[in-house]
N, C-alpha and C positions, 0 to 999 in steps of 0.2 A: 558571473557578473563581475564588473571591476571592483576590486577591493577598495573600500573607502567611499563608495558611491553614497551620496547623501540620501537620507530617508525620503526626501521630497522627490527623488528620481527613481526610487526602487519600484519594481513591478508590483502591481496589485492583483490579488485574486478577487475579481469583481463579481463573479457569478458561479454558482455550483448547482448541479442537478443530477439526479439519478433515477433509476427505476427501483422498484422493489427487487429484492434478491430472493432466490429460491427457485421453485418450478414455475415457469411462465409458459404454459402450454400454448402452442400456436404462434410463439414469437419467432422473429427472424433476427439475424445479426444486424442488418441495416435498420430494421424497425426499432430495436432497442437503442441503437446508436442515436437515432433521430429523436427518440423520446427523451433520452438524457440530455442531448444537445439543446433541444428546444427548452427544456426545463432550466438549464444553466443560462441560456440567453434571456429567458423571461426573468430569472432571478437577478440578472445584471441590468435589466431594463434596456436591452439592446435588440436591434433587429438583425436579421440574417445579413443584410447588406452592410452592417457595421463591421463584420468579421473580415479581416484581411489576411489571416493566417489560420491554417488547419493542421493540427498534429494528431495523428491517429495511431493506435497500437496495431494489434494483429488479431486474427481470429483462427481458431482451429476448426470451427464448424463450417465457416464459409471463407476459406483462405483466398487471398487475392494479392498479387504482387504489388498492387498500387491501391491499397485499401483507403488511404487518406483521400486520394482522388475520387474513389468510388463514393465515399461518405460525403465529400463536398458536393459531388454531382447530385446525390440523393437529396441533400438538403437545399440545393439550389444556390450554393455559395460558390463564388468565383474568386478564390483567394489569390493574393499576390505571392504567398509562400505556402507550400504544402509539403508535408513530410510524413512518411510512415516510419515507425520506430519499433524495434524488437529487442528488448533487453529483459525478457522474462518479467518476473514480478517487480523489478525495478523500473519498468517502463513508465508507469504513472508518474512517479517522482521525477524521472529523467525528462519526461515531456514537459512538465512544469518548469524544470530548470532551463530547458531549451527555449520554451516560450518566453521566459523572463529575459533571456539574452536577446531574443528577437525584439521585444518591445523596448528594452533599455538601450539598444543600439540604434533605435529609430527605424528599424526595418519594417516593423508592424505596429499597429495601434491596439488591436484586439485580436488575440489568438485563442481559438477554440481548441481545447485539449479534450479528446474523447476516446473511450475504450469500452468494449463490451463483447460478450459472447453468450451463447445459450447452450453451454456444455451439458447441462443436466437433461434437457429435453431434446436437444438438437443432435446428440450423438450417443452411441452406445458406450457402455463402460469399457468394453474391449477395445473399441476404436480409440477412446480417450487414453487408455493405458498405453497402447501402441504408439500413439503420437507423442506422449510425454516421455516415453522411453528413449527418444532420440537425444535427450540431453547427455546421455552417457558417451564416453569416448568410444568411437566405432571399432577400435582395435583392441583396447585394453579393458573395456568395461562391458559394452553391449553384448559381446558373445557369451558372457557369463550370466546374463539374465537379470541383473539388478534393475529395480524400478525406483522411482523417486522416494517412496517411503523407506525402501531398503537403504538408500544412501543416508537419509536422515536418521535412520536407526543406528547406522554405523557412527554417525556424529554423536548421537545421544549416548551410545555405549561408551565411547571414549571419554566424553565429558563426565558422565557419572563415575567412571573409573578414576579419573584424575582428581575430581573435586568433591566426590562423596554426596552429590545431590541424590535425591530419591524420586521414585515414581510418584509418590504422594505429593511432592513439591511440584512436579510437572503437572499433576492432575489439578492442583490449585489454580493453575493458569487457565485451564479449560473451564473450571467452575466460575472464575471471575469473569471471563469473556461472556459466558452465558448469562450471568447476572446483568451485564451491561446490555446485551442484545435483547433481553426481556423488556427493556425500556425503549426499544426502537421499533416502531410499527412496521418498518420495511425489512426487518431482519429475517433471514432464512430460518433460523432455529431460535425459539424463544422459551421453550419449556425448560424449567430449572433442572440442573443436574447436581450431583454431589461428587465428592472425591471417590466415594465407594462406587458410584456409577461408572466413573472413568476407569477405575481399576478393574471393574467387572466386565467392561466392554472387551470385545475379542482382540487378541493380539494381532497387529498388522505387521510390524517389523520390530522385533524386540530391541529396546524396551517400550516401544510406542504402541499404545492401544488405539482402538478406533477413535475414541474421543480425544486423543492427542493429535489427531490429524485434521487438517482443514476440510471444509465442505467442498462439494462440487455443485455449483449453482448456475442459474441463468441470471444475467444482470448487466447493467451498463452504468457508467458514470461519466460526468463531464465537468470541466472547469473552464472558465473564461479568465485569461490572464491579460491584463490591460496595462498599457503605459501609464505612468503616474498622472501625467497631465490629461490623458484621454479618459482616465477613470473618474474624473470629476463629474461626468455626465451619467455615471452609472448609479444604480440604486444604493449600493453600499461599497465604498472603496477603502474601508478601514484596514483590511488585512493585507499586509505587505510581506514580500519575501525578503528577509534580511540576509540569508546565507544559504548556499547550496554547495554540495560537494559529492564527489564520487570516489570509490575505491575498488580496485580490481586486483585480486591476487592470483586467480586461476580461473579456468573454465570447468575443467573436469576434476572430479574428486581424487582421481589417481595422481593428479599433479598438484594438489593443494599442499602448501607448505606446512599447514597445521590443520587439525580437525577440531580445534577449540578456539581459534583466533582467526578472524577473517577480515576482508576488506572493509567491513562496516566501521572498523576502527578509524581508518583513514578518511572515509566518507564523512563520518560524524565530526571528526577533528577539523576537517576543512570547512564544513558548514557552520559549526559553532564558532570557529575562529573568525570566519568572515563576518559573522553576525556580532562578534565581540561579546559572546555570552559563554556560560559554562553549563554543564548538565544540571547543576544545582539551581539554575535560574528558571528551568523549564516548569511550567504550570501543568501542562498536559502533553502526553506523548502518544503518538499513533505510529506503532512500529510493526512491521511485517511479521505475521505469526502463522506461517504455513504449517508449522508443527509447534507443539509446546516448546520443544528444545530450541527452535529457531529464536523465539522471543527471549528465552532465558540467556542464551549465548550472546545475542546481540546487545542486550541490556548491559552485560558485563564488558564486552569488547568496546562498546561506545562510551564507557566511563560512568554509567549511572550507578553501577555497583562494582566493588572489587571482585576479583576472581573468587568464586566459591561462595559469595555472599548473597547472590540473587535468590537462590532457592529458599533459604530460610526467610528472607524478607518477603518474598511472594506469599509464602505460607502464612505470614503474619498479616497479610491484607494490604501490603504497600501499593498494589496496582489498582485497588478498588476506588470507587468514586470518592470515598472519604480518606483515601490513603495519601501518602507523601508524593507518589508519582502516579496519578490516575492515567491508565494506559488503555488504549483501544476502547474508548468509551462507547463506541457503537457496537462492539462485540467482536470486531476483527474478523479475520478469515476463518477463525475457528467456529464462530457462531453467527456473525452478520451474514457472511457468505463470501464465496470465492469463485469468480468466473474468468480467471486469467488476469490480464493486465488491469481490468476494471476493479478487481479485488484490491489491488494495491492502491489504485486511485481513490477508492472510498476512504482510505486513511487521510488523504488530503482534504476531502470533502468534510469529514468529521472535524478536522482541525479548524477549518474555516468556520464551521458552525459553532464550535466552542468559542472561538475568539470573537465572534459576533454576538454571543449570548443567545444563540438560537437552537441549543441542543435539548430544550425542554427538560424532561425528568432526568436526563443525563448530564445536565449542565454543571460544569465546575465553576464555582463562584469566582467572578472577577478574573477569569483566565485571560492572560495578556501575552504569553509566549508559549508557542507550541513547537514541538519537535516531531518531524515525520520522517519515516525511513521505509524504503522498499528494497527488496533484494530479489535477484533472479537466479535461476539455475539452482545449484545446491550450494547456497551461500556464496555465490560466485560474483555476481554483479551487484553493486551497492550504490544507492543514491540517497542522500540525506538532505532535508530541507528544514530551515528554521523560519517559522512564520510568526508575525507579531501583529498585535492590534495597534495600528498607528494612531 
């Protein structure tokens, strides 16, 4: 969005909707897309005919070259602008960023952003692992057999070696996320866990245990992004997008310039700079947590903590609902659920609900500024958003 755009012209997130996350037996990709989209439109107080833009992510279960067109057709929407986007876990934030540019330029009035997949019940574990293995470099990585947890285990090993963080500190992230998810009725996993439980769970990719890894879920999420003047007719137009930014340093791990510092630094700097705020101004953070190490490294790279300081701070409770930086208040990918691009988009939904004061038992008192971040690949593609209650 143009730097210096006045608040009165900034895009508004006027509607949000999602399905429950977890096992949704009998679900279909289009069915859960439609469920989330209709919930978001109802939340905004809009009809299908009000939508003139559709942005859609991707599906592993029911892949299609033109999924945004398929979803629009399924919903009975004839948009003036349609786009499918694939940026891994950064897709949700990137679609919101793109939608804001569309409405602020006058190209669209109301853009529907939607993502979903039913990876838990719609595909076997072996098929899912094979599909996700394609993120590796075809010549220098894939022939040697690493999977996504192995790449993140490499990142975690390097970080723990350089900065002295401990497995116990990583486990505190999982415990905190589960505490938050226990307060969300739509979360995939709500049963409490302890640090001892995390450390006792089986090793997946040293030093990452099973409970250091995100879930595999069914689920969908949707957001309506509206032009500021068009949002006056929606149910609640208070949440504005103040800043957005991306950062990309590599695609494949073998080409990464660092294993402890990533493009999230540039993405966050651009988003915060555009919004004219600093990390210290943020009331609530919703940050991609595909693994515990993902969240820890991103918090430091993006300026919320100095290098080496996040681990002890997390162990002291800083990310909890009563902490200095309440983070992933819905439970994140580690406990709320993860179904691909929709997992990252749920972070946006939670930020909107926090800023509206609609997060129920998870509500952060008087939350006015939220920071959201998504990343795709192996800490490869990054997109940050700064949302505010206008």
